Every structure is written in structure tokens, then in C-alpha cells.
C-alpha positions in Angstrom: 10.6 -6.1 17.3 7.8 -8.3 17.1 7.5 -11.4 19.1 6.4 -15.0 18.2 2.8 -14.2 19.8 1.9 -11.1 17.9 -0.1 -11.1 14.9 1.2 -8.0 13.6 2.7 -8.5 10.2 6.6 -8.8 10.2 8.3 -5.9 7.9 10.9 -6.3 5.5 13.3 -4.4 7.4 12.6 -6.4 10.8 13.0 -9.7 8.9 16.5 -8.4 7.5 17.8 -6.8 11.0 16.7 -10.3 13.2 19.2 -11.9 15.1 20.7 -14.9 13.1 18.9 -18.0 14.0 15.5 -16.2 14.9 12.9 -17.3 13.1 10.0 -14.8 11.9 7.1 -16.0 9.7 5.9 -12.7 7.8 2.7 -14.9 7.3 2.2 -15.9 10.6 -1.5 -14.4 11.0 -2.4 -16.5 7.7 -1.0 -19.6 9.3 -2.5 -19.5 12.5 -5.7 -18.6 10.7 -5.5 -21.9 8.4 -4.6 -24.0 11.2 -7.2 -23.0 13.4 -9.8 -23.4 10.7 -8.6 -27.0 10.4 -9.1 -27.6 13.7 -12.6 -26.0 14.0 -13.6 -28.2 11.1 -12.1 -31.4 11.7 -9.4 -31.3 9.6 -11.4 -30.8 6.4 -9.0 -29.1 3.9 -11.9 -28.2 1.5 -13.6 -26.2 4.3 -10.4 -24.1 4.7 -9.5 -23.3 1.1 -9.9 -19.7 1.4 -7.4 -19.6 4.7 -4.8 -21.7 2.2 -5.5 -19.2 -0.6 -4.2 -16.3 1.8 -1.8 -17.9 3.0 -0.3 -19.0 -0.3 -0.9 -15.5 -1.4 1.0 -14.2 1.5 4.0 -15.8 1.0 4.0 -15.0 -2.8 3.7 -11.6 -2.1 6.5 -11.8 0.7 8.7 -13.7 -1.7 8.3 -11.0 -4.2 9.1 -8.1 -1.9 12.3 -9.5 -0.7 13.3 -10.1 -4.6 12.6 -6.4 -5.3 14.6 -5.8 -2.3 17.8 -7.7 -2.9 17.6 -6.3 -6.6 18.3 -2.6 -5.4 
């Protein structure tokens, strides 16, 4: 199973089978990229919009996948 340092995306099956209390961020890659961008650009949010958008899109897609899986 995925550890906290990997940039590989968590699958829905891995997420659903995780141990209780274990935190898994399916958008960890996008999160790290946006934080790195902020750090590299003196925390000027306007410089990192594309990374924020990618993170938002990832979260939206992930929520849609979870909803579909729960309705089956």
C-alpha cells in the first residue's frame, strides 16, 4: 500500500481498504506541487494559480469517483 512519501496516486480501492485512522491524500502530488510553488515564489498566490487549479480539479474528480462508487 502507498506510504506518505510516495507521489503515486492513491486508488479508490486502496482508500476504501485503508486502516481506520490512517490519513491518505489522493491528491498528494498536486498538494505538494502547490506548496512548493508557493515556497519558490515567495508565497505569491497569483504565481501558483495553475497548481491550485490542478489541486482543485483533482479533489473534484476524486469526490466524483467516490460518489459513483457509493451509488453502485
